[in-house]
LOVO-91744 format. One record per residue (C-alpha): residue number from 1; residue in three letters; x, y, z. Coordinates in steps of 0.2 Angstrom, whole numbers, always signed. Each point is the difference from the previous one (the first is absolute). Layout:
! residues N
<i: NUM; aa: Ala; x: X; y: Y; z: Z>
...
END
This chain:
! residues 368
<i: 1; aa: Met; x: +216; y: -50; z: +233>
<i: 2; aa: Lys; x: +17; y: +7; z: -3>
<i: 3; aa: Ala; x: -4; y: +1; z: -19>
<i: 4; aa: Asp; x: +17; y: +9; z: -4>
<i: 5; aa: Glu; x: +10; y: -14; z: +7>
<i: 6; aa: Met; x: -11; y: -13; z: -10>
<i: 7; aa: Trp; x: +2; y: +10; z: -17>
<i: 8; aa: Lys; x: +18; y: -2; z: +1>
<i: 9; aa: Val; x: -2; y: -19; z: -3>
<i: 10; aa: Ser; x: -17; y: +0; z: -9>
<i: 11; aa: Thr; x: -13; y: +12; z: -7>
<i: 12; aa: Gly; x: -11; y: -14; z: -7>
<i: 13; aa: Lys; x: +7; y: +2; z: -18>
<i: 14; aa: Gly; x: -6; y: -14; z: -12>
<i: 15; aa: Val; x: -15; y: -4; z: +10>
<i: 16; aa: Lys; x: -17; y: +3; z: -6>
<i: 17; aa: Val; x: -15; y: +2; z: +12>
<i: 18; aa: Ala; x: -18; y: -2; z: -6>
<i: 19; aa: Val; x: -11; y: +12; z: +9>
<i: 20; aa: Val; x: -19; y: -6; z: +0>
<i: 21; aa: Asp; x: -9; y: +16; z: +5>
<i: 22; aa: Ser; x: -10; y: +15; z: -7>
<i: 23; aa: Gly; x: +13; y: +3; z: -13>
<i: 24; aa: Val; x: +16; y: +8; z: -1>
<i: 25; aa: Asn; x: +3; y: +18; z: -6>
<i: 26; aa: Pro; x: +18; y: -2; z: -10>
<i: 27; aa: Asp; x: +1; y: +19; z: -2>
<i: 28; aa: Thr; x: +2; y: +6; z: +19>
<i: 29; aa: Pro; x: +19; y: +6; z: +1>
<i: 30; aa: Ser; x: +4; y: -14; z: +11>
<i: 31; aa: Leu; x: -5; y: -14; z: -12>
<i: 32; aa: Arg; x: +5; y: +7; z: -16>
<i: 33; aa: Gly; x: +9; y: -14; z: -8>
<i: 34; aa: Gln; x: -4; y: -12; z: +14>
<i: 35; aa: Val; x: -17; y: -8; z: -7>
<i: 36; aa: Leu; x: +0; y: -14; z: -13>
<i: 37; aa: Val; x: -15; y: -6; z: -9>
<i: 38; aa: Asp; x: +3; y: -16; z: -9>
<i: 39; aa: His; x: -12; y: -8; z: -13>
<i: 40; aa: Leu; x: -8; y: -10; z: +15>
<i: 41; aa: Ala; x: -3; y: +15; z: +11>
<i: 42; aa: Asn; x: -8; y: +8; z: -16>
<i: 43; aa: Ala; x: -10; y: -15; z: -3>
<i: 44; aa: Val; x: -7; y: -2; z: +18>
<i: 45; aa: Gly; x: +4; y: +16; z: +9>
<i: 46; aa: Tyr; x: -14; y: +11; z: -7>
<i: 47; aa: Lys; x: +7; y: +19; z: -1>
<i: 48; aa: Ala; x: +13; y: -6; z: +13>
<i: 49; aa: Thr; x: +9; y: +16; z: -2>
<i: 50; aa: Glu; x: -15; y: +10; z: +5>
<i: 51; aa: Asp; x: -3; y: +2; z: +19>
<i: 52; aa: Tyr; x: -16; y: +6; z: +4>
<i: 53; aa: Glu; x: +3; y: -1; z: +20>
<i: 54; aa: Gly; x: +19; y: +5; z: +2>
<i: 55; aa: His; x: +2; y: -16; z: +10>
<i: 56; aa: Gly; x: +9; y: -11; z: -12>
<i: 57; aa: Thr; x: +12; y: +14; z: -5>
<i: 58; aa: Ser; x: +4; y: +3; z: +18>
<i: 59; aa: Met; x: +3; y: -18; z: +3>
<i: 60; aa: Ala; x: +12; y: +0; z: -16>
<i: 61; aa: Glu; x: +10; y: +15; z: +7>
<i: 62; aa: Ile; x: +2; y: -8; z: +17>
<i: 63; aa: Ile; x: +8; y: -15; z: -9>
<i: 64; aa: Ala; x: +9; y: +7; z: -14>
<i: 65; aa: Gly; x: -1; y: +19; z: -1>
<i: 66; aa: Thr; x: +16; y: +10; z: -4>
<i: 67; aa: Gly; x: -3; y: +15; z: +10>
<i: 68; aa: Ala; x: +2; y: +11; z: -15>
<i: 69; aa: Gly; x: -9; y: +17; z: +0>
<i: 70; aa: Asp; x: -2; y: +0; z: +19>
<i: 71; aa: Gly; x: -10; y: -17; z: -2>
<i: 72; aa: Leu; x: +0; y: -14; z: +12>
<i: 73; aa: Lys; x: +15; y: -11; z: -2>
<i: 74; aa: Gly; x: -5; y: -18; z: +3>
<i: 75; aa: Leu; x: +10; y: -14; z: +9>
<i: 76; aa: Ala; x: +5; y: -8; z: -16>
<i: 77; aa: Pro; x: +3; y: +14; z: -13>
<i: 78; aa: Gly; x: +10; y: -12; z: -11>
<i: 79; aa: Ala; x: -16; y: -11; z: -2>
<i: 80; aa: Lys; x: -12; y: +2; z: -15>
<i: 81; aa: Ile; x: -20; y: -1; z: +3>
<i: 82; aa: Val; x: -13; y: -9; z: -11>
<i: 83; aa: Pro; x: -16; y: +6; z: +3>
<i: 84; aa: Tyr; x: -17; y: -9; z: +0>
<i: 85; aa: Arg; x: -16; y: +8; z: +3>
<i: 86; aa: Ile; x: -16; y: -9; z: +6>
<i: 87; aa: Ala; x: -17; y: +6; z: +1>
<i: 88; aa: Thr; x: -5; y: +11; z: +14>
<i: 89; aa: Lys; x: -14; y: +11; z: +5>
<i: 90; aa: Gly; x: +9; y: +15; z: -5>
<i: 91; aa: Leu; x: -1; y: -5; z: -19>
<i: 92; aa: Glu; x: -12; y: +14; z: -7>
<i: 93; aa: Ser; x: -11; y: -12; z: -7>
<i: 94; aa: Ala; x: -7; y: -18; z: +1>
<i: 95; aa: Ala; x: +4; y: -2; z: -19>
<i: 96; aa: Glu; x: +18; y: +4; z: +4>
<i: 97; aa: Ala; x: +0; y: -12; z: +16>
<i: 98; aa: Thr; x: -6; y: -14; z: -13>
<i: 99; aa: Lys; x: +15; y: +3; z: -10>
<i: 100; aa: Ala; x: +12; y: -2; z: +14>
<i: 101; aa: Pro; x: +9; y: -17; z: +3>
<i: 102; aa: Ala; x: -6; y: -11; z: +14>
<i: 103; aa: Leu; x: +13; y: -2; z: +14>
<i: 104; aa: Pro; x: +3; y: -19; z: -5>
<i: 105; aa: Glu; x: +4; y: +5; z: -17>
<i: 106; aa: Val; x: +12; y: +12; z: +5>
<i: 107; aa: Ile; x: +10; y: -11; z: +12>
<i: 108; aa: Arg; x: +1; y: -13; z: -14>
<i: 109; aa: Ala; x: +7; y: +12; z: -12>
<i: 110; aa: Ile; x: +13; y: +6; z: +12>
<i: 111; aa: Ala; x: +5; y: -18; z: +4>
<i: 112; aa: Glu; x: +4; y: -1; z: -18>
<i: 113; aa: Ser; x: +10; y: +16; z: -1>
<i: 114; aa: Asp; x: +17; y: +3; z: +6>
<i: 115; aa: Ala; x: -4; y: +10; z: +15>
<i: 116; aa: Lys; x: +6; y: -9; z: +17>
<i: 117; aa: Ile; x: -11; y: +9; z: +12>
<i: 118; aa: Ile; x: -19; y: +3; z: +1>
<i: 119; aa: Ser; x: -4; y: +14; z: +11>
<i: 120; aa: Met; x: -18; y: +0; z: +6>
<i: 121; aa: Ser; x: -5; y: +15; z: +10>
<i: 122; aa: Phe; x: -19; y: -5; z: +2>
<i: 123; aa: Thr; x: -11; y: -12; z: +10>
<i: 124; aa: Glu; x: -17; y: -8; z: -2>
<i: 125; aa: Asp; x: -10; y: -10; z: +13>
<i: 126; aa: Ile; x: -3; y: -16; z: -10>
<i: 127; aa: Glu; x: +9; y: -14; z: -6>
<i: 128; aa: Arg; x: -2; y: -4; z: -18>
<i: 129; aa: Pro; x: +5; y: -17; z: -8>
<i: 130; aa: Glu; x: +4; y: +9; z: -17>
<i: 131; aa: Val; x: +12; y: +12; z: +10>
<i: 132; aa: Leu; x: +8; y: -14; z: +9>
<i: 133; aa: Ala; x: +2; y: -10; z: -16>
<i: 134; aa: Ala; x: +10; y: +14; z: -8>
<i: 135; aa: Ile; x: +10; y: +3; z: +17>
<i: 136; aa: Lys; x: +6; y: -18; z: -1>
<i: 137; aa: Tyr; x: +5; y: +2; z: -18>
<i: 138; aa: Ala; x: +9; y: +15; z: +3>
<i: 139; aa: His; x: +10; y: -8; z: +14>
<i: 140; aa: Ser; x: +3; y: -15; z: -12>
<i: 141; aa: Lys; x: +8; y: +12; z: -11>
<i: 142; aa: Gly; x: +12; y: +7; z: +13>
<i: 143; aa: Lys; x: -8; y: +16; z: +4>
<i: 144; aa: Leu; x: +2; y: +8; z: +18>
<i: 145; aa: Met; x: -18; y: +7; z: +4>
<i: 146; aa: Val; x: -2; y: +13; z: +13>
<i: 147; aa: Ala; x: -17; y: +7; z: +7>
<i: 148; aa: Gly; x: -6; y: +12; z: +15>
<i: 149; aa: Thr; x: -10; y: -9; z: +13>
<i: 150; aa: Gly; x: -13; y: +15; z: +1>
<i: 151; aa: Asn; x: -4; y: +15; z: +10>
<i: 152; aa: Asp; x: -15; y: -3; z: +10>
<i: 153; aa: Ala; x: +6; y: -8; z: +16>
<i: 154; aa: Ala; x: -7; y: +13; z: +10>
<i: 155; aa: Thr; x: -18; y: -3; z: -5>
<i: 156; aa: Glu; x: -1; y: -17; z: -6>
<i: 157; aa: Asn; x: +16; y: -10; z: -5>
<i: 158; aa: Tyr; x: -7; y: -10; z: -14>
<i: 159; aa: Ile; x: +11; y: -13; z: -10>
<i: 160; aa: Gly; x: +9; y: +9; z: -14>
<i: 161; aa: Tyr; x: +3; y: -7; z: -16>
<i: 162; aa: Pro; x: +11; y: -2; z: -10>
<i: 163; aa: Ala; x: +11; y: +1; z: +15>
<i: 164; aa: Ala; x: -8; y: -16; z: +8>
<i: 165; aa: Tyr; x: +2; y: -11; z: -15>
<i: 166; aa: Pro; x: +14; y: -12; z: +0>
<i: 167; aa: Tyr; x: +17; y: +5; z: -9>
<i: 168; aa: Val; x: -4; y: +19; z: +3>
<i: 169; aa: Val; x: +10; y: +9; z: +13>
<i: 170; aa: Gly; x: -13; y: +10; z: +13>
<i: 171; aa: Val; x: +8; y: +16; z: +5>
<i: 172; aa: Ala; x: -6; y: +10; z: +16>
<i: 173; aa: Ala; x: +5; y: +19; z: +2>
<i: 174; aa: Ala; x: +11; y: +6; z: +14>
<i: 175; aa: Asp; x: +7; y: +16; z: +5>
<i: 176; aa: Lys; x: +19; y: +5; z: +0>
<i: 177; aa: Ser; x: +2; y: -7; z: +17>
<i: 178; aa: Gly; x: -7; y: -17; z: -5>
<i: 179; aa: Thr; x: -17; y: +2; z: +9>
<i: 180; aa: Val; x: -15; y: -7; z: -11>
<i: 181; aa: Gly; x: -13; y: +12; z: -6>
<i: 182; aa: Lys; x: -17; y: -1; z: +9>
<i: 183; aa: Phe; x: -8; y: +0; z: -17>
<i: 184; aa: Ser; x: +11; y: -15; z: -5>
<i: 185; aa: Glu; x: -10; y: -17; z: -3>
<i: 186; aa: His; x: +6; y: -14; z: +11>
<i: 187; aa: Gly; x: -1; y: -19; z: -1>
<i: 188; aa: Asn; x: +11; y: -15; z: -4>
<i: 189; aa: Tyr; x: +1; y: +5; z: -18>
<i: 190; aa: Val; x: +12; y: +16; z: +5>
<i: 191; aa: Asp; x: +17; y: -6; z: -6>
<i: 192; aa: Leu; x: +10; y: +16; z: +1>
<i: 193; aa: Ala; x: -1; y: +18; z: +5>
<i: 194; aa: Ser; x: +6; y: +15; z: -9>
<i: 195; aa: Pro; x: +0; y: +19; z: +3>
<i: 196; aa: Gly; x: -17; y: +6; z: -4>
<i: 197; aa: Leu; x: -3; y: +15; z: +10>
<i: 198; aa: Asp; x: +5; y: +19; z: -4>
<i: 199; aa: Val; x: +4; y: -4; z: -18>
<i: 200; aa: Pro; x: -1; y: +12; z: -14>
<i: 201; aa: Arg; x: -13; y: -3; z: -14>
<i: 202; aa: Trp; x: -9; y: +9; z: -13>
<i: 203; aa: Cys; x: -15; y: +10; z: +8>
<i: 204; aa: Asp; x: -11; y: -4; z: -16>
<i: 205; aa: Asn; x: +0; y: -3; z: -19>
<i: 206; aa: Thr; x: +5; y: +18; z: -4>
<i: 207; aa: Phe; x: +17; y: -5; z: +5>
<i: 208; aa: Arg; x: +3; y: +18; z: +7>
<i: 209; aa: Ser; x: +6; y: -3; z: +18>
<i: 210; aa: Tyr; x: +4; y: -13; z: +11>
<i: 211; aa: Cys; x: -8; y: -5; z: +17>
<i: 212; aa: Thr; x: +5; y: -11; z: +15>
<i: 213; aa: Gly; x: -10; y: -16; z: +0>
<i: 214; aa: Gln; x: +0; y: -16; z: +8>
<i: 215; aa: Gly; x: -5; y: -18; z: -3>
<i: 216; aa: Thr; x: +5; y: -17; z: -5>
<i: 217; aa: Ser; x: +0; y: +6; z: -18>
<i: 218; aa: Gln; x: +16; y: +10; z: +4>
<i: 219; aa: Ala; x: +8; y: -14; z: +9>
<i: 220; aa: Thr; x: -4; y: -13; z: -14>
<i: 221; aa: Ala; x: +9; y: +12; z: -12>
<i: 222; aa: Ile; x: +16; y: +2; z: +12>
<i: 223; aa: Thr; x: +0; y: -19; z: +2>
<i: 224; aa: Ser; x: -1; y: -3; z: -19>
<i: 225; aa: Ala; x: +14; y: +12; z: -2>
<i: 226; aa: Ser; x: +10; y: -8; z: +14>
<i: 227; aa: Ala; x: -2; y: -16; z: -10>
<i: 228; aa: Ala; x: +7; y: +8; z: -16>
<i: 229; aa: Leu; x: +15; y: +8; z: +9>
<i: 230; aa: Ile; x: +5; y: -19; z: +5>
<i: 231; aa: Trp; x: -5; y: -8; z: -16>
<i: 232; aa: Ser; x: +10; y: +12; z: -10>
<i: 233; aa: Ala; x: +15; y: -3; z: +11>
<i: 234; aa: His; x: -3; y: -19; z: -1>
<i: 235; aa: Pro; x: -7; y: -3; z: -18>
<i: 236; aa: Asp; x: +3; y: -19; z: +1>
<i: 237; aa: Trp; x: -12; y: -1; z: +15>
<i: 238; aa: Thr; x: -17; y: -7; z: +0>
<i: 239; aa: Ala; x: -16; y: +9; z: +7>
<i: 240; aa: Asn; x: +1; y: -13; z: +15>
<i: 241; aa: Gln; x: +18; y: +6; z: +3>
<i: 242; aa: Val; x: -4; y: +19; z: -1>
<i: 243; aa: Leu; x: -16; y: -3; z: +12>
<i: 244; aa: Ala; x: +11; y: -12; z: +12>
<i: 245; aa: Ser; x: +13; y: +14; z: +2>
<i: 246; aa: Leu; x: -12; y: +13; z: +4>
<i: 247; aa: Ile; x: -8; y: -12; z: +13>
<i: 248; aa: Glu; x: +18; y: -5; z: +8>
<i: 249; aa: Thr; x: +6; y: +19; z: +2>
<i: 250; aa: Ala; x: -17; y: +7; z: +5>
<i: 251; aa: Gly; x: +0; y: +9; z: +17>
<i: 252; aa: Arg; x: -10; y: -8; z: +13>
<i: 253; aa: Asp; x: -1; y: -3; z: +19>
<i: 254; aa: Trp; x: -7; y: -17; z: +0>
<i: 255; aa: Ala; x: +5; y: -17; z: -5>
<i: 256; aa: Lys; x: +1; y: -3; z: -19>
<i: 257; aa: Asp; x: -10; y: -16; z: +1>
<i: 258; aa: Asp; x: -15; y: +9; z: +8>
<i: 259; aa: Pro; x: -4; y: +15; z: -12>
<i: 260; aa: Ser; x: -11; y: +14; z: +7>
<i: 261; aa: Thr; x: -17; y: +3; z: -7>
<i: 262; aa: Tyr; x: +3; y: +18; z: -1>
<i: 263; aa: Leu; x: +17; y: +1; z: -7>
<i: 264; aa: Gly; x: +4; y: -18; z: -7>
<i: 265; aa: Tyr; x: +18; y: -4; z: +0>
<i: 266; aa: Gly; x: +4; y: +18; z: +3>
<i: 267; aa: Leu; x: +5; y: +16; z: -7>
<i: 268; aa: Ile; x: +9; y: -1; z: -16>
<i: 269; aa: Arg; x: +18; y: +5; z: -1>
<i: 270; aa: Pro; x: +7; y: -3; z: -17>
<i: 271; aa: Arg; x: +17; y: +8; z: +4>
<i: 272; aa: Lys; x: +5; y: -14; z: +11>
<i: 273; aa: Val; x: -2; y: -11; z: -15>
<i: 274; aa: Leu; x: +11; y: +14; z: -12>
<i: 275; aa: Glu; x: +13; y: +1; z: +12>
<i: 276; aa: Asp; x: +5; y: -17; z: +1>
<i: 277; aa: Ser; x: +6; y: -6; z: -17>
<i: 278; aa: Asn; x: +1; y: -18; z: +6>
<i: 279; aa: Phe; x: -17; y: -1; z: +7>
<i: 280; aa: Asn; x: -8; y: -17; z: -1>
<i: 281; aa: Pro; x: -18; y: +0; z: -7>
<i: 282; aa: Gly; x: -3; y: -18; z: +2>
<i: 283; aa: Ala; x: -6; y: -12; z: -13>
<i: 284; aa: Ala; x: -7; y: +7; z: -16>
<i: 285; aa: Gly; x: -15; y: -11; z: +0>
<i: 286; aa: Thr; x: -5; y: +1; z: +18>
<i: 287; aa: Asp; x: -15; y: +11; z: +4>
<i: 288; aa: Pro; x: +3; y: +10; z: +15>
<i: 289; aa: Leu; x: -18; y: +1; z: +4>
<i: 290; aa: Ala; x: -4; y: -18; z: -3>
<i: 291; aa: Lys; x: -8; y: -3; z: +16>
<i: 292; aa: Glu; x: -12; y: +15; z: -1>
<i: 293; aa: Asn; x: -5; y: -4; z: -18>
<i: 294; aa: Ala; x: -4; y: -17; z: +6>
<i: 295; aa: Arg; x: -9; y: +5; z: +15>
<i: 296; aa: Gly; x: -11; y: +14; z: -8>
<i: 297; aa: Val; x: -8; y: +14; z: +9>
<i: 298; aa: Thr; x: -6; y: -4; z: +18>
<i: 299; aa: Gly; x: -3; y: +10; z: +17>
<i: 300; aa: Val; x: -2; y: +17; z: -8>
<i: 301; aa: Ala; x: -4; y: +12; z: +15>
<i: 302; aa: Ala; x: -13; y: +12; z: -2>
<i: 303; aa: Asn; x: +5; y: +12; z: +14>
<i: 304; aa: Asn; x: +11; y: +15; z: +4>
<i: 305; aa: Ser; x: +12; y: -8; z: +13>
<i: 306; aa: Pro; x: +17; y: +8; z: +2>
<i: 307; aa: Ser; x: +13; y: -4; z: -13>
<i: 308; aa: Pro; x: +18; y: -3; z: +2>
<i: 309; aa: Ser; x: +14; y: +8; z: -8>
<i: 310; aa: Ala; x: +15; y: -8; z: -10>
<i: 311; aa: Ser; x: +19; y: +4; z: +3>
<i: 312; aa: Thr; x: +7; y: +12; z: -13>
<i: 313; aa: Ser; x: +17; y: +1; z: +7>
<i: 314; aa: Ser; x: +16; y: -7; z: -9>
<i: 315; aa: Gln; x: +3; y: -12; z: +14>
<i: 316; aa: Pro; x: -6; y: -18; z: -2>
<i: 317; aa: Pro; x: -18; y: +0; z: +8>
<i: 318; aa: Lys; x: -4; y: -7; z: +17>
<i: 319; aa: Asp; x: -7; y: -17; z: +1>
<i: 320; aa: Thr; x: -14; y: +6; z: +11>
<i: 321; aa: Ser; x: -19; y: +2; z: +0>
<i: 322; aa: Gly; x: -9; y: +16; z: +3>
<i: 323; aa: Gly; x: +6; y: +17; z: -4>
<i: 324; aa: Gln; x: -8; y: +16; z: +1>
<i: 325; aa: Thr; x: -19; y: -1; z: +2>
<i: 326; aa: Ser; x: -5; y: +15; z: -10>
<i: 327; aa: Ala; x: -6; y: +3; z: -17>
<i: 328; aa: Ala; x: +4; y: +14; z: -12>
<i: 329; aa: Gly; x: -14; y: +12; z: -7>
<i: 330; aa: Ser; x: -16; y: +3; z: +5>
<i: 331; aa: Ser; x: -16; y: -9; z: -6>
<i: 332; aa: Ser; x: -6; y: +15; z: -10>
<i: 333; aa: Asp; x: +17; y: +0; z: -10>
<i: 334; aa: Ser; x: -4; y: -15; z: -9>
<i: 335; aa: Ser; x: -11; y: +11; z: -12>
<i: 336; aa: Asp; x: +16; y: +9; z: -7>
<i: 337; aa: Asp; x: +2; y: -14; z: -14>
<i: 338; aa: Asn; x: -18; y: -6; z: -2>
<i: 339; aa: Thr; x: -6; y: -2; z: -18>
<i: 340; aa: Thr; x: -11; y: -12; z: -5>
<i: 341; aa: Met; x: +3; y: -11; z: -15>
<i: 342; aa: Trp; x: -14; y: -11; z: -9>
<i: 343; aa: Val; x: +4; y: -16; z: -10>
<i: 344; aa: Ala; x: -14; y: -7; z: -12>
<i: 345; aa: Leu; x: -5; y: -17; z: +3>
<i: 346; aa: Gly; x: -12; y: -4; z: -13>
<i: 347; aa: Ala; x: -17; y: +7; z: +4>
<i: 348; aa: Ala; x: +6; y: +4; z: +18>
<i: 349; aa: Ala; x: +14; y: +11; z: +7>
<i: 350; aa: Ala; x: +12; y: -3; z: +14>
<i: 351; aa: Val; x: +10; y: +14; z: +9>
<i: 352; aa: Leu; x: +18; y: +3; z: +0>
<i: 353; aa: Val; x: +7; y: +12; z: +12>
<i: 354; aa: Ile; x: +17; y: +9; z: -5>
<i: 355; aa: Gly; x: +10; y: -3; z: +16>
<i: 356; aa: Gly; x: -16; y: -4; z: +11>
<i: 357; aa: Gly; x: -14; y: +10; z: +7>
<i: 358; aa: Ala; x: -19; y: -2; z: +1>
<i: 359; aa: Phe; x: -9; y: -10; z: -13>
<i: 360; aa: Ala; x: -16; y: +6; z: -9>
<i: 361; aa: Val; x: -5; y: -18; z: -3>
<i: 362; aa: Val; x: +5; y: -15; z: +10>
<i: 363; aa: Arg; x: -3; y: -18; z: -6>
<i: 364; aa: Ser; x: +4; y: -17; z: +5>
<i: 365; aa: Arg; x: +13; y: +4; z: +13>
<i: 366; aa: Arg; x: +8; y: -15; z: +7>
<i: 367; aa: Gly; x: -1; y: -3; z: +19>
<i: 368; aa: Ala; x: +15; y: +0; z: +11>
END
């Protein structure tokens, strides 16, 4: 992504990214001084600075890690992280789970904060009206919401929420050549693709060593960081304009008006925005995903057909269809980043999955 070149223009300074995950450990060398917990996060982000999985901390470092102490340096090291922790299976007791805030409450709290970006590296297989209402509220407050599409394409390819909600940017995972991962969920709710294979992450919540992982979780974090770089360079832009710039400059080998169900509008290239000081992001009030948001989720394919690749060169992408007919990663690789999260829904429970993977419980799946 030529980060060194982008950092000459922007490091993400002045932009706060809300990370909704398993919590964020602010004491890793790479995150010292990078994690902010405002009064709203304290109110709803139960023990937001304790990470019992290591996942949320990994996502935070991918976004805004400084690289100190041989730690992971994120794509937007000048940005700040605001952690929000939601109830997951990894909580030590049911009593702790009941104290944790519900996802709609968290999203509404972030909507009232000064965080510009909401990064959500998790999925669930049901559409919930209370979450959709919170998403719409956050959109009305000008937030840019990013979520991974999920990691289960090799076995089921379910519809992944919150990525499939309107006003949420659904992100697929691709390798360094722009080829989509075999595990990456596909459907018409995929809006963009981002690097998501062979990305460092903490091995576990002991924070002793890094492992190599893959998933739409990492792709989500890198997309959120890319948006932070652009928003920092153009603080007067709206969420619509930041997203429009990512869509316009995405690498693709197909027509822009015919997005791929695997890679959406293409592989993000934030440097193409940053290197053009006169870049025109379009009208502030124009939703670049208006067509998708109005249509909703349709035609999700539950198969493992070959997937295309995106153009990642610095040259303008070709206006042609097709591309490579290969997919990166094996079906077994999808377990690298497969941690199950639970969210309480009254007396029942639904399953959230950090980055995707197999569900312990499946409820109310909407048909394609």
